[in-house]
PDB file of N, CA, C and O in Angstrom, chain B, residues numbered from 101:
ATOM      1  N   MET B 101       0.804  -1.190  -0.163  1.00  0.00           N
ATOM      2  CA  MET B 101      -0.108  -0.004  -0.108  1.00  0.00           C
ATOM      3  C   MET B 101       0.825   1.177   0.101  1.00  0.00           C
ATOM      4  O   MET B 101       0.656   2.186  -0.583  1.00  0.00           O
ATOM      5  N   LEU B 102       1.870   1.112   1.068  1.00  0.00           N
ATOM      6  CA  LEU B 102       2.936   2.206   0.946  1.00  0.00           C
ATOM      7  C   LEU B 102       3.573   2.371   0.008  1.00  0.00           C
ATOM      8  O   LEU B 102       4.065   3.493  -0.112  1.00  0.00           O
ATOM      9  N   THR B 103       3.877   1.234  -1.179  1.00  0.00           N
ATOM     10  CA  THR B 103       4.892   1.509  -2.142  1.00  0.00           C
ATOM     11  C   THR B 103       4.334   2.104  -3.278  1.00  0.00           C
ATOM     12  O   THR B 103       4.834   2.871  -4.101  1.00  0.00           O
ATOM     13  N   GLU B 104       2.848   1.465  -3.156  1.00  0.00           N
ATOM     14  CA  GLU B 104       1.918   2.307  -4.365  1.00  0.00           C
ATOM     15  C   GLU B 104       1.843   3.463  -4.698  1.00  0.00           C
ATOM     16  O   GLU B 104       1.991   3.991  -5.800  1.00  0.00           O
ATOM     17  N   LYS B 105       1.372   4.276  -2.740  1.00  0.00           N
ATOM     18  CA  LYS B 105       1.587   5.689  -3.120  1.00  0.00           C
ATOM     19  C   LYS B 105       2.741   6.175  -3.385  1.00  0.00           C
ATOM     20  O   LYS B 105       2.857   6.973  -4.315  1.00  0.00           O
ATOM     21  N   ILE B 106       3.935   5.750  -2.544  1.00  0.00           N
ATOM     22  CA  ILE B 106       5.136   6.296  -3.302  1.00  0.00           C
ATOM     23  C   ILE B 106       5.257   6.318  -4.931  1.00  0.00           C
ATOM     24  O   ILE B 106       5.510   7.368  -5.522  1.00  0.00           O
ATOM     25  N   ASP B 107       5.054   5.050  -5.628  1.00  0.00           N
ATOM     26  CA  ASP B 107       5.130   4.793  -6.892  1.00  0.00           C
ATOM     27  C   ASP B 107       4.314   6.210  -7.925  1.00  0.00           C
ATOM     28  O   ASP B 107       4.597   7.001  -8.825  1.00  0.00           O
ATOM     29  N   LYS B 108       3.116   5.798  -6.995  1.00  0.00           N
ATOM     30  CA  LYS B 108       2.276   6.997  -7.737  1.00  0.00           C
ATOM     31  C   LYS B 108       2.942   8.716  -7.468  1.00  0.00           C
ATOM     32  O   LYS B 108       2.957   9.588  -8.338  1.00  0.00           O
ATOM     33  N   LEU B 109       3.297   8.824  -6.474  1.00  0.00           N
ATOM     34  CA  LEU B 109       4.409  10.171  -6.112  1.00  0.00           C
ATOM     35  C   LEU B 109       5.209  10.471  -6.992  1.00  0.00           C
ATOM     36  O   LEU B 109       5.264  11.600  -7.481  1.00  0.00           O
ATOM     37  N   VAL B 110       6.112   9.290  -7.401  1.00  0.00           N
ATOM     38  CA  VAL B 110       7.186   9.368  -8.102  1.00  0.00           C
ATOM     39  C   VAL B 110       6.554   9.661  -9.900  1.00  0.00           C
ATOM     40  O   VAL B 110       7.053  10.475 -10.677  1.00  0.00           O
ATOM     41  N   LEU B 111       5.421   8.790 -10.188  1.00  0.00           N
ATOM     42  CA  LEU B 111       5.075   9.033 -11.441  1.00  0.00           C
ATOM     43  C   LEU B 111       4.133  10.730 -11.284  1.00  0.00           C
ATOM     44  O   LEU B 111       3.696  11.139 -12.360  1.00  0.00           O
ATOM     45  N   ASP B 112       3.939  11.352 -10.425  1.00  0.00           N
ATOM     46  CA  ASP B 112       3.404  12.462 -10.647  1.00  0.00           C
ATOM     47  C   ASP B 112       4.002  13.397 -10.640  1.00  0.00           C
ATOM     48  O   ASP B 112       3.558  14.497 -10.967  1.00  0.00           O
ATOM     49  N   MET B 113       5.218  13.151 -10.241  1.00  0.00           N
ATOM     50  CA  MET B 113       6.714  13.711  -9.757  1.00  0.00           C
ATOM     51  C   MET B 113       7.021  14.209 -11.651  1.00  0.00           C
ATOM     52  O   MET B 113       6.750  15.237 -12.272  1.00  0.00           O
ATOM     53  N   GLU B 114       7.563  13.159 -11.978  1.00  0.00           N
ATOM     54  CA  GLU B 114       8.312  13.003 -13.710  1.00  0.00           C
ATOM     55  C   GLU B 114       6.773  13.431 -14.174  1.00  0.00           C
ATOM     56  O   GLU B 114       7.133  14.459 -14.747  1.00  0.00           O
ATOM     57  N   LYS B 115       5.296  13.424 -14.368  1.00  0.00           N
ATOM     58  CA  LYS B 115       4.802  14.062 -15.255  1.00  0.00           C
ATOM     59  C   LYS B 115       4.877  15.340 -14.926  1.00  0.00           C
ATOM     60  O   LYS B 115       4.743  15.924 -16.001  1.00  0.00           O
ATOM     61  N   SER B 116       5.047  16.355 -13.853  1.00  0.00           N
ATOM     62  CA  SER B 116       5.223  17.609 -13.397  1.00  0.00           C
ATOM     63  C   SER B 116       6.675  18.142 -14.360  1.00  0.00           C
ATOM     64  O   SER B 116       6.740  19.228 -14.937  1.00  0.00           O
ATOM     65  N   ARG B 117       7.646  17.202 -14.351  1.00  0.00           N
ATOM     66  CA  ARG B 117       8.888  18.142 -15.210  1.00  0.00           C
ATOM     67  C   ARG B 117       9.498  18.901 -13.991  1.00  0.00           C
ATOM     68  O   ARG B 117       9.594  20.121 -14.124  1.00  0.00           O
ATOM     69  N   ILE B 118       9.971  18.285 -12.694  1.00  0.00           N
ATOM     70  CA  ILE B 118      10.015  18.688 -11.946  1.00  0.00           C
ATOM     71  C   ILE B 118      11.903  18.624 -11.564  1.00  0.00           C
ATOM     72  O   ILE B 118      12.619  19.471 -11.029  1.00  0.00           O
ATOM     73  N   ARG B 119      12.198  17.380 -12.058  1.00  0.00           N
ATOM     74  CA  ARG B 119      13.841  17.534 -12.208  1.00  0.00           C
ATOM     75  C   ARG B 119      13.754  18.532 -13.298  1.00  0.00           C
ATOM     76  O   ARG B 119      14.715  19.300 -13.262  1.00  0.00           O
ATOM     77  N   ASP B 120      12.824  18.801 -14.363  1.00  0.00           N
ATOM     78  CA  ASP B 120      13.660  20.060 -15.146  1.00  0.00           C
ATOM     79  C   ASP B 120      13.444  21.258 -14.678  1.00  0.00           C
ATOM     80  O   ASP B 120      13.425  22.277 -15.369  1.00  0.00           O
ATOM     81  N   TYR B 121      13.290  21.210 -13.614  1.00  0.00           N
ATOM     82  CA  TYR B 121      12.776  22.080 -13.110  1.00  0.00           C
ATOM     83  C   TYR B 121      14.113  22.678 -12.289  1.00  0.00           C
ATOM     84  O   TYR B 121      14.864  23.647 -12.398  1.00  0.00           O
ATOM     85  N   ILE B 122      13.991  21.763 -11.586  1.00  0.00           N
ATOM     86  CA  ILE B 122      15.093  21.718 -10.137  1.00  0.00           C
ATOM     87  C   ILE B 122      16.433  22.005 -11.083  1.00  0.00           C
ATOM     88  O   ILE B 122      17.163  22.904 -10.667  1.00  0.00           O
ATOM     89  N   THR B 123      16.944  21.154 -12.645  1.00  0.00           N
ATOM     90  CA  THR B 123      17.691  21.652 -13.213  1.00  0.00           C
ATOM     91  C   THR B 123      18.458  23.141 -13.428  1.00  0.00           C
ATOM     92  O   THR B 123      19.558  23.600 -13.121  1.00  0.00           O
ATOM     93  N   TYR B 124      17.414  23.573 -14.038  1.00  0.00           N
ATOM     94  CA  TYR B 124      16.953  24.831 -14.335  1.00  0.00           C
ATOM     95  C   TYR B 124      17.420  25.974 -12.830  1.00  0.00           C
ATOM     96  O   TYR B 124      18.223  26.906 -12.871  1.00  0.00           O
ATOM     97  N   LEU B 125      16.739  25.575 -11.802  1.00  0.00           N
ATOM     98  CA  LEU B 125      17.313  25.957 -10.637  1.00  0.00           C
ATOM     99  C   LEU B 125      18.743  26.047 -10.018  1.00  0.00           C
ATOM    100  O   LEU B 125      19.242  26.868  -9.249  1.00  0.00           O
ATOM    101  N   GLU B 126      19.424  24.484 -10.850  1.00  0.00           N
ATOM    102  CA  GLU B 126      20.910  24.075 -10.223  1.00  0.00           C
ATOM    103  C   GLU B 126      21.559  25.322 -10.930  1.00  0.00           C
ATOM    104  O   GLU B 126      22.193  26.178 -10.313  1.00  0.00           O
ATOM    105  N   ASN B 127      21.343  25.336 -12.243  1.00  0.00           N
ATOM    106  CA  ASN B 127      22.003  26.512 -13.545  1.00  0.00           C
ATOM    107  C   ASN B 127      21.199  27.817 -14.133  1.00  0.00           C
ATOM    108  O   ASN B 127      20.243  28.009 -14.885  1.00  0.00           O
ATOM    109  N   PRO B 128      21.957  28.463 -13.505  1.00  0.00           N
ATOM    110  CA  PRO B 128      20.673  29.844 -13.815  1.00  0.00           C
ATOM    111  C   PRO B 128      21.602  30.233 -15.600  1.00  0.00           C
ATOM    112  O   PRO B 128      21.156  30.796 -16.601  1.00  0.00           O
ATOM    113  N   ARG B 129      22.447  29.864 -15.431  1.00  0.00           N
ATOM    114  CA  ARG B 129      22.483  29.732 -17.098  1.00  0.00           C
ATOM    115  C   ARG B 129      21.928  29.161 -18.233  1.00  0.00           C
ATOM    116  O   ARG B 129      22.282  29.524 -19.355  1.00  0.00           O
ATOM    117  N   LYS B 130      21.324  28.541 -18.101  1.00  0.00           N
ATOM    118  CA  LYS B 130      19.892  27.609 -18.910  1.00  0.00           C
ATOM    119  C   LYS B 130      18.887  28.110 -18.836  1.00  0.00           C
ATOM    120  O   LYS B 130      17.992  27.860 -19.643  1.00  0.00           O
ATOM    121  N   LEU B 131      18.722  29.135 -17.640  1.00  0.00           N
ATOM    122  CA  LEU B 131      18.021  30.214 -17.342  1.00  0.00           C
ATOM    123  C   LEU B 131      17.771  31.167 -18.772  1.00  0.00           C
ATOM    124  O   LEU B 131      16.837  31.133 -19.573  1.00  0.00           O
ATOM    125  N   PHE B 132      18.847  31.914 -18.742  1.00  0.00           N
ATOM    126  CA  PHE B 132      19.524  33.060 -19.139  1.00  0.00           C
ATOM    127  C   PHE B 132      18.928  33.037 -20.804  1.00  0.00           C
ATOM    128  O   PHE B 132      17.869  33.635 -20.996  1.00  0.00           O
ATOM    129  N   PHE B 133      19.443  32.513 -21.715  1.00  0.00           N
ATOM    130  CA  PHE B 133      18.567  32.289 -23.160  1.00  0.00           C
ATOM    131  C   PHE B 133      17.826  31.681 -23.911  1.00  0.00           C
ATOM    132  O   PHE B 133      17.829  31.755 -25.140  1.00  0.00           O
ATOM    133  N   PRO B 134      16.725  30.653 -22.850  1.00  0.00           N
ATOM    134  CA  PRO B 134      15.736  31.175 -22.954  1.00  0.00           C
ATOM    135  C   PRO B 134      14.659  31.894 -22.672  1.00  0.00           C
ATOM    136  O   PRO B 134      13.675  31.955 -23.410  1.00  0.00           O
ATOM    137  N   ASN B 135      14.798  32.564 -21.433  1.00  0.00           N
ATOM    138  CA  ASN B 135      14.123  33.684 -21.107  1.00  0.00           C
ATOM    139  C   ASN B 135      14.444  35.390 -22.365  1.00  0.00           C
ATOM    140  O   ASN B 135      13.713  36.296 -22.766  1.00  0.00           O
ATOM    141  N   PHE B 136      16.539  34.874 -22.635  1.00  0.00           N
ATOM    142  CA  PHE B 136      16.434  36.234 -23.474  1.00  0.00           C
ATOM    143  C   PHE B 136      15.600  35.926 -24.821  1.00  0.00           C
ATOM    144  O   PHE B 136      14.969  36.918 -25.184  1.00  0.00           O
ATOM    145  N   LEU B 137      15.470  35.008 -25.496  1.00  0.00           N
ATOM    146  CA  LEU B 137      14.591  34.912 -26.441  1.00  0.00           C
ATOM    147  C   LEU B 137      13.244  34.974 -26.226  1.00  0.00           C
ATOM    148  O   LEU B 137      12.494  35.442 -27.082  1.00  0.00           O
ATOM    149  N   ALA B 138      12.995  34.708 -25.562  1.00  0.00           N
ATOM    150  CA  ALA B 138      11.296  35.228 -24.735  1.00  0.00           C
ATOM    151  C   ALA B 138      11.086  36.510 -25.008  1.00  0.00           C
ATOM    152  O   ALA B 138      10.178  36.935 -25.722  1.00  0.00           O
ATOM    153  N   GLY B 139      12.166  37.353 -24.282  1.00  0.00           N
ATOM    154  CA  GLY B 139      11.955  39.255 -24.160  1.00  0.00           C
ATOM    155  C   GLY B 139      12.175  39.721 -25.926  1.00  0.00           C
ATOM    156  O   GLY B 139      11.812  40.845 -26.269  1.00  0.00           O
ATOM    157  N   LEU B 140      12.599  39.056 -26.637  1.00  0.00           N
ATOM    158  CA  LEU B 140      13.411  39.513 -27.172  1.00  0.00           C
ATOM    159  C   LEU B 140      11.990  39.281 -28.564  1.00  0.00           C
ATOM    160  O   LEU B 140      11.977  40.007 -29.558  1.00  0.00           O
ATOM    161  N   ALA B 141      10.974  38.212 -28.344  1.00  0.00           N
ATOM    162  CA  ALA B 141       9.912  38.082 -28.850  1.00  0.00           C
ATOM    163  C   ALA B 141       8.855  38.900 -28.557  1.00  0.00           C
ATOM    164  O   ALA B 141       8.089  39.473 -29.332  1.00  0.00           O
ATOM    165  N   ARG B 142       8.904  38.898 -26.860  1.00  0.00           N
ATOM    166  CA  ARG B 142       7.609  39.978 -26.746  1.00  0.00           C
ATOM    167  C   ARG B 142       8.172  41.334 -27.364  1.00  0.00           C
ATOM    168  O   ARG B 142       7.429  41.822 -28.216  1.00  0.00           O
ATOM    169  N   GLY B 143       9.066  41.869 -27.160  1.00  0.00           N
ATOM    170  CA  GLY B 143       9.342  43.033 -27.527  1.00  0.00           C
ATOM    171  C   GLY B 143       9.141  43.195 -29.308  1.00  0.00           C
ATOM    172  O   GLY B 143       8.307  43.980 -29.760  1.00  0.00           O
ATOM    173  N   PHE B 144       9.855  42.505 -30.035  1.00  0.00           N
ATOM    174  CA  PHE B 144       9.298  42.348 -31.278  1.00  0.00           C
ATOM    175  C   PHE B 144       7.697  42.424 -31.756  1.00  0.00           C
ATOM    176  O   PHE B 144       7.151  43.231 -32.507  1.00  0.00           O
ATOM    177  N   GLY B 145       7.087  41.130 -30.941  1.00  0.00           N
ATOM    178  CA  GLY B 145       5.685  41.451 -30.946  1.00  0.00           C
ATOM    179  C   GLY B 145       4.722  42.950 -30.788  1.00  0.00           C
ATOM    180  O   GLY B 145       3.787  43.483 -31.386  1.00  0.00           O
ATOM    181  N   ALA B 146       5.688  43.259 -29.468  1.00  0.00           N
ATOM    182  CA  ALA B 146       4.723  44.576 -29.207  1.00  0.00           C
ATOM    183  C   ALA B 146       4.960  45.658 -30.311  1.00  0.00           C
ATOM    184  O   ALA B 146       4.029  46.315 -30.776  1.00  0.00           O
ATOM    185  N   SER B 147       6.393  45.821 -30.744  1.00  0.00           N
ATOM    186  CA  SER B 147       6.899  46.783 -31.707  1.00  0.00           C
ATOM    187  C   SER B 147       5.773  46.764 -33.013  1.00  0.00           C
ATOM    188  O   SER B 147       5.189  47.764 -33.429  1.00  0.00           O
ATOM    189  N   VAL B 148       5.634  45.475 -33.507  1.00  0.00           N
ATOM    190  CA  VAL B 148       4.635  44.829 -34.591  1.00  0.00           C
ATOM    191  C   VAL B 148       3.272  45.060 -34.631  1.00  0.00           C
ATOM    192  O   VAL B 148       2.617  45.472 -35.589  1.00  0.00           O
ATOM    193  N   GLY B 149       2.856  44.736 -33.414  1.00  0.00           N
ATOM    194  CA  GLY B 149       1.105  45.243 -33.182  1.00  0.00           C
ATOM    195  C   GLY B 149       1.048  46.844 -33.273  1.00  0.00           C
ATOM    196  O   GLY B 149       0.072  47.425 -33.750  1.00  0.00           O
ATOM    197  N   PHE B 150       2.103  47.462 -32.809  1.00  0.00           N
ATOM    198  CA  PHE B 150       1.989  48.820 -32.386  1.00  0.00           C
ATOM    199  C   PHE B 150       2.016  49.842 -33.419  1.00  0.00           C
ATOM    200  O   PHE B 150       1.515  50.966 -33.455  1.00  0.00           O
ATOM    201  N   THR B 151       2.884  49.033 -34.449  1.00  0.00           N
ATOM    202  CA  THR B 151       3.154  49.987 -35.824  1.00  0.00           C
ATOM    203  C   THR B 151       1.446  49.652 -36.520  1.00  0.00           C
ATOM    204  O   THR B 151       0.583  50.502 -36.739  1.00  0.00           O
ATOM    205  N   LEU B 152       1.353  48.209 -36.742  1.00  0.00           N
ATOM    206  CA  LEU B 152      -0.071  47.881 -37.195  1.00  0.00           C
ATOM    207  C   LEU B 152      -1.211  48.936 -36.766  1.00  0.00           C
ATOM    208  O   LEU B 152      -1.956  49.466 -37.590  1.00  0.00           O
ATOM    209  N   LEU B 153      -1.258  49.178 -35.391  1.00  0.00           N
ATOM    210  CA  LEU B 153      -2.493  49.273 -34.941  1.00  0.00           C
ATOM    211  C   LEU B 153      -2.099  51.203 -35.257  1.00  0.00           C
ATOM    212  O   LEU B 153      -2.937  52.000 -35.680  1.00  0.00           O
ATOM    213  N   ALA B 154      -1.052  51.453 -35.008  1.00  0.00           N
ATOM    214  CA  ALA B 154      -0.602  53.117 -35.383  1.00  0.00           C
ATOM    215  C   ALA B 154      -1.253  53.366 -37.018  1.00  0.00           C
ATOM    216  O   ALA B 154      -2.095  54.158 -37.440  1.00  0.00           O
ATOM    217  N   ALA B 155      -0.353  52.190 -37.757  1.00  0.00           N
ATOM    218  CA  ALA B 155      -1.050  52.386 -39.332  1.00  0.00           C
ATOM    219  C   ALA B 155      -2.620  52.764 -39.466  1.00  0.00           C
ATOM    220  O   ALA B 155      -3.199  53.745 -39.934  1.00  0.00           O
ATOM    221  N   LEU B 156      -3.070  51.535 -38.839  1.00  0.00           N
ATOM    222  CA  LEU B 156      -4.396  51.339 -38.838  1.00  0.00           C
ATOM    223  C   LEU B 156      -5.744  52.873 -38.843  1.00  0.00           C
ATOM    224  O   LEU B 156      -6.712  53.290 -39.480  1.00  0.00           O
ATOM    225  N   LEU B 157      -4.750  53.240 -37.455  1.00  0.00           N
ATOM    226  CA  LEU B 157      -5.557  54.993 -37.151  1.00  0.00           C
ATOM    227  C   LEU B 157      -5.118  55.410 -37.784  1.00  0.00           C
ATOM    228  O   LEU B 157      -5.690  55.351 -38.873  1.00  0.00           O
ATOM    229  N   LEU B 158      -3.793  56.180 -37.769  1.00  0.00           N
ATOM    230  CA  LEU B 158      -3.630  56.952 -39.196  1.00  0.00           C
ATOM    231  C   LEU B 158      -4.582  56.754 -40.633  1.00  0.00           C
ATOM    232  O   LEU B 158      -5.131  57.661 -41.259  1.00  0.00           O
ATOM    233  N   TYR B 159      -4.599  55.093 -40.988  1.00  0.00           N
ATOM    234  CA  TYR B 159      -5.555  55.350 -42.205  1.00  0.00           C
ATOM    235  C   TYR B 159      -7.033  55.723 -42.279  1.00  0.00           C
ATOM    236  O   TYR B 159      -7.501  56.164 -43.329  1.00  0.00           O
ATOM    237  N   VAL B 160      -8.038  55.494 -40.800  1.00  0.00           N
ATOM    238  CA  VAL B 160      -9.046  55.183 -40.786  1.00  0.00           C
ATOM    239  C   VAL B 160      -9.269  56.995 -40.671  1.00  0.00           C
ATOM    240  O   VAL B 160     -10.292  57.469 -41.165  1.00  0.00           O
ATOM    241  N   LEU B 161      -8.145  58.010 -39.928  1.00  0.00           N
ATOM    242  CA  LEU B 161      -8.083  59.503 -39.622  1.00  0.00           C
ATOM    243  C   LEU B 161      -8.407  59.528 -41.176  1.00  0.00           C
ATOM    244  O   LEU B 161      -9.539  59.770 -41.597  1.00  0.00           O
ATOM    245  N   GLN B 162      -7.349  59.264 -41.970  1.00  0.00           N
ATOM    246  CA  GLN B 162      -7.144  60.066 -43.323  1.00  0.00           C
ATOM    247  C   GLN B 162      -8.643  60.025 -44.200  1.00  0.00           C
ATOM    248  O   GLN B 162      -9.080  60.909 -44.937  1.00  0.00           O
ATOM    249  N   LYS B 163      -9.224  58.799 -43.889  1.00  0.00           N
ATOM    250  CA  LYS B 163     -10.578  58.608 -44.358  1.00  0.00           C
ATOM    251  C   LYS B 163     -11.424  59.757 -43.981  1.00  0.00           C
ATOM    252  O   LYS B 163     -11.936  60.562 -44.759  1.00  0.00           O
ATOM    253  N   ILE B 164     -11.536  59.728 -42.282  1.00  0.00           N
ATOM    254  CA  ILE B 164     -12.348  60.629 -41.828  1.00  0.00           C
ATOM    255  C   ILE B 164     -12.085  62.044 -41.996  1.00  0.00           C
ATOM    256  O   ILE B 164     -12.957  62.784 -41.542  1.00  0.00           O
ATOM    257  N   VAL B 165     -11.085  62.586 -42.542  1.00  0.00           N
ATOM    258  CA  VAL B 165     -10.648  63.992 -43.096  1.00  0.00           C
ATOM    259  C   VAL B 165     -10.991  64.284 -44.345  1.00  0.00           C
ATOM    260  O   VAL B 165     -11.258  65.467 -44.553  1.00  0.00           O
ATOM    261  N   ARG B 166     -11.085  63.271 -45.560  1.00  0.00           N
ATOM    262  CA  ARG B 166     -11.487  63.136 -46.489  1.00  0.00           C
ATOM    263  C   ARG B 166     -13.211  63.587 -46.596  1.00  0.00           C
ATOM    264  O   ARG B 166     -13.799  64.515 -47.150  1.00  0.00           O
ATOM    265  N   LEU B 167     -13.543  62.698 -45.964  1.00  0.00           N
ATOM    266  CA  LEU B 167     -14.675  62.793 -45.857  1.00  0.00           C
ATOM    267  C   LEU B 167     -15.438  64.267 -45.595  1.00  0.00           C
ATOM    268  O   LEU B 167     -16.628  64.504 -45.803  1.00  0.00           O
ATOM    269  N   ASN B 168     -14.608  65.018 -45.176  1.00  0.00           N
ATOM    270  CA  ASN B 168     -14.711  66.349 -44.995  1.00  0.00           C
ATOM    271  C   ASN B 168     -16.049  66.678 -43.921  1.00  0.00           C
ATOM    272  O   ASN B 168     -17.028  67.368 -44.205  1.00  0.00           O
ATOM    273  N   LEU B 169     -15.870  66.204 -43.039  1.00  0.00           N
ATOM    274  CA  LEU B 169     -17.509  65.756 -41.983  1.00  0.00           C
ATOM    275  C   LEU B 169     -17.964  67.347 -41.071  1.00  0.00           C
ATOM    276  O   LEU B 169     -17.205  67.730 -40.180  1.00  0.00           O
ATOM    277  N   PRO B 170     -18.766  67.859 -41.285  1.00  0.00           N
ATOM    278  CA  PRO B 170     -18.548  69.549 -40.677  1.00  0.00           C
ATOM    279  C   PRO B 170     -18.510  69.692 -39.320  1.00  0.00           C
ATOM    280  O   PRO B 170     -18.133  70.677 -38.685  1.00  0.00           O
ATOM    281  N   ILE B 171     -19.052  68.326 -38.791  1.00  0.00           N
ATOM    282  CA  ILE B 171     -18.883  68.541 -36.888  1.00  0.00           C
ATOM    283  C   ILE B 171     -17.408  68.450 -36.989  1.00  0.00           C
ATOM    284  O   ILE B 171     -16.850  69.435 -36.506  1.00  0.00           O
ATOM    285  N   ILE B 172     -16.679  67.620 -37.440  1.00  0.00           N
ATOM    286  CA  ILE B 172     -15.321  67.835 -36.827  1.00  0.00           C
ATOM    287  C   ILE B 172     -14.397  68.811 -37.460  1.00  0.00           C
ATOM    288  O   ILE B 172     -13.226  68.986 -37.123  1.00  0.00           O
ATOM    289  N   GLY B 173     -15.191  69.587 -38.646  1.00  0.00           N
ATOM    290  CA  GLY B 173     -13.936  70.594 -39.021  1.00  0.00           C
ATOM    291  C   GLY B 173     -14.740  71.625 -38.105  1.00  0.00           C
ATOM    292  O   GLY B 173     -14.218  72.733 -38.222  1.00  0.00           O
ATOM    293  N   ASP B 174     -15.628  71.643 -37.395  1.00  0.00           N
ATOM    294  CA  ASP B 174     -16.125  72.774 -36.596  1.00  0.00           C
ATOM    295  C   ASP B 174     -15.343  72.701 -35.784  1.00  0.00           C
ATOM    296  O   ASP B 174     -14.734  73.734 -35.504  1.00  0.00           O
ATOM    297  N   PHE B 175     -14.947  71.125 -34.873  1.00  0.00           N
ATOM    298  CA  PHE B 175     -14.747  71.419 -33.819  1.00  0.00           C
ATOM    299  C   PHE B 175     -13.453  71.379 -33.765  1.00  0.00           C
ATOM    300  O   PHE B 175     -13.019  71.495 -32.618  1.00  0.00           O
ATOM    301  N   ILE B 176     -12.383  71.212 -34.888  1.00  0.00           N
ATOM    302  CA  ILE B 176     -10.992  71.513 -35.143  1.00  0.00           C
ATOM    303  C   ILE B 176     -11.069  72.732 -35.117  1.00  0.00           C
ATOM    304  O   ILE B 176     -10.083  73.224 -34.569  1.00  0.00           O
ATOM    305  N   SER B 177     -12.047  73.705 -35.579  1.00  0.00           N
ATOM    306  CA  SER B 177     -11.431  75.116 -36.079  1.00  0.00           C
ATOM    307  C   SER B 177     -11.860  75.595 -34.143  1.00  0.00           C
ATOM    308  O   SER B 177     -11.175  76.379 -33.485  1.00  0.00           O
ATOM    309  N   GLU B 178     -12.949  74.967 -33.690  1.00  0.00           N
ATOM    310  CA  GLU B 178     -12.819  75.588 -32.373  1.00  0.00           C
ATOM    311  C   GLU B 178     -11.962  75.736 -31.505  1.00  0.00           C
ATOM    312  O   GLU B 178     -11.858  76.614 -30.649  1.00  0.00           O
ATOM    313  N   ILE B 179     -11.127  74.574 -31.796  1.00  0.00           N
ATOM    314  CA  ILE B 179      -9.678  73.888 -30.856  1.00  0.00           C
ATOM    315  C   ILE B 179      -8.949  75.542 -31.094  1.00  0.00           C
ATOM    316  O   ILE B 179      -8.693  76.421 -30.271  1.00  0.00           O
ATOM    317  N   VAL B 180      -8.766  75.483 -32.590  1.00  0.00           N
ATOM    318  CA  VAL B 180      -8.001  76.067 -32.890  1.00  0.00           C
ATOM    319  C   VAL B 180      -8.110  77.535 -32.605  1.00  0.00           C
ATOM    320  O   VAL B 180      -7.150  78.127 -32.112  1.00  0.00           O
ATOM    321  N   ASN B 181      -9.321  78.200 -32.912  1.00  0.00           N
ATOM    322  CA  ASN B 181      -9.787  79.338 -32.235  1.00  0.00           C
ATOM    323  C   ASN B 181      -9.047  79.356 -30.775  1.00  0.00           C
ATOM    324  O   ASN B 181      -8.225  80.234 -30.516  1.00  0.00           O
ATOM    325  N   ILE B 182      -9.349  78.456 -29.953  1.00  0.00           N
ATOM    326  CA  ILE B 182      -9.389  78.416 -28.249  1.00  0.00           C
ATOM    327  C   ILE B 182      -7.815  78.576 -28.131  1.00  0.00           C
ATOM    328  O   ILE B 182      -7.416  79.199 -27.146  1.00  0.00           O
ATOM    329  N   VAL B 183      -6.835  78.060 -29.067  1.00  0.00           N
ATOM    330  CA  VAL B 183      -5.915  77.837 -28.829  1.00  0.00           C
ATOM    331  C   VAL B 183      -5.079  79.479 -29.721  1.00  0.00           C
ATOM    332  O   VAL B 183      -4.054  79.894 -29.180  1.00  0.00           O
ATOM    333  N   GLU B 184      -5.390  79.939 -30.483  1.00  0.00           N
ATOM    334  CA  GLU B 184      -5.067  81.356 -30.914  1.00  0.00           C
ATOM    335  C   GLU B 184      -5.327  82.165 -29.812  1.00  0.00           C
ATOM    336  O   GLU B 184      -4.390  82.894 -29.483  1.00  0.00           O
ATOM    337  N   ASN B 185      -6.473  82.241 -29.072  1.00  0.00           N
ATOM    338  CA  ASN B 185      -6.873  83.207 -28.210  1.00  0.00           C
ATOM    339  C   ASN B 185      -6.199  83.298 -27.194  1.00  0.00           C
ATOM    340  O   ASN B 185      -5.774  84.387 -26.809  1.00  0.00           O
ATOM    341  N   ASN B 186      -5.949  82.072 -26.506  1.00  0.00           N
ATOM    342  CA  ASN B 186      -4.787  81.812 -25.372  1.00  0.00           C
ATOM    343  C   ASN B 186      -3.429  82.409 -25.770  1.00  0.00           C
ATOM    344  O   ASN B 186      -2.670  82.939 -24.958  1.00  0.00           O
ATOM    345  N   LEU B 187      -3.164  82.275 -27.173  1.00  0.00           N
ATOM    346  CA  LEU B 187      -1.638  82.869 -27.361  1.00  0.00           C
ATOM    347  C   LEU B 187      -1.753  84.096 -27.439  1.00  0.00           C
ATOM    348  O   LEU B 187      -0.633  84.595 -27.330  1.00  0.00           O
ATOM    349  N   ARG B 188      -2.737  85.055 -27.607  1.00  0.00           N
ATOM    350  CA  ARG B 188      -2.745  86.559 -27.627  1.00  0.00           C
ATOM    351  C   ARG B 188      -2.863  87.206 -26.545  1.00  0.00           C
ATOM    352  O   ARG B 188      -2.416  88.336 -26.351  1.00  0.00           O
ATOM    353  N   GLY B 189      -3.806  86.165 -25.338  1.00  0.00           N
ATOM    354  CA  GLY B 189      -3.379  86.661 -24.397  1.00  0.00           C
ATOM    355  C   GLY B 189      -2.440  86.822 -23.519  1.00  0.00           C
ATOM    356  O   GLY B 189      -2.297  87.713 -22.682  1.00  0.00           O
ATOM    357  N   SER B 190      -1.552  85.546 -23.850  1.00  0.00           N
ATOM    358  CA  SER B 190      -0.083  85.338 -23.272  1.00  0.00           C
ATOM    359  C   SER B 190       0.837  86.220 -23.645  1.00  0.00           C
ATOM    360  O   SER B 190       1.653  86.771 -22.905  1.00  0.00           O
ATOM    361  N   ARG B 191       0.695  86.367 -24.893  1.00  0.00           N
ATOM    362  CA  ARG B 191       1.746  88.151 -25.138  1.00  0.00           C
ATOM    363  C   ARG B 191       1.205  89.287 -24.829  1.00  0.00           C
ATOM    364  O   ARG B 191       2.051  90.087 -25.227  1.00  0.00           O
ATOM    365  N   ARG B 192       0.313  89.917 -24.361  1.00  0.00           N
ATOM    366  CA  ARG B 192      -0.070  90.873 -23.565  1.00  0.00           C
ATOM    367  C   ARG B 192       0.628  91.635 -22.522  1.00  0.00           C
ATOM    368  O   ARG B 192       0.032  92.510 -21.894  1.00  0.00           O
TER     369      ARG B 192
END
């Protein structure tokens, strides 16, 4: 009965690959390279993702500007007027 439980425990530990984990902990150099590659992949993925998202945003904004919507034009002209009035007020 006890030997069966011990055998089951040994099998469970082998399935969890705890030996590989302990080997990594004993030799930190083995951890460096996979973690370095994972960091490079994350950084590359983030930069590519941001680039694609920014390109999509610029494309959509270009389409909106080409539509010449009066609401957006009025909003932008109002912002320009506010900025110009603030600039004139700060020069006095």
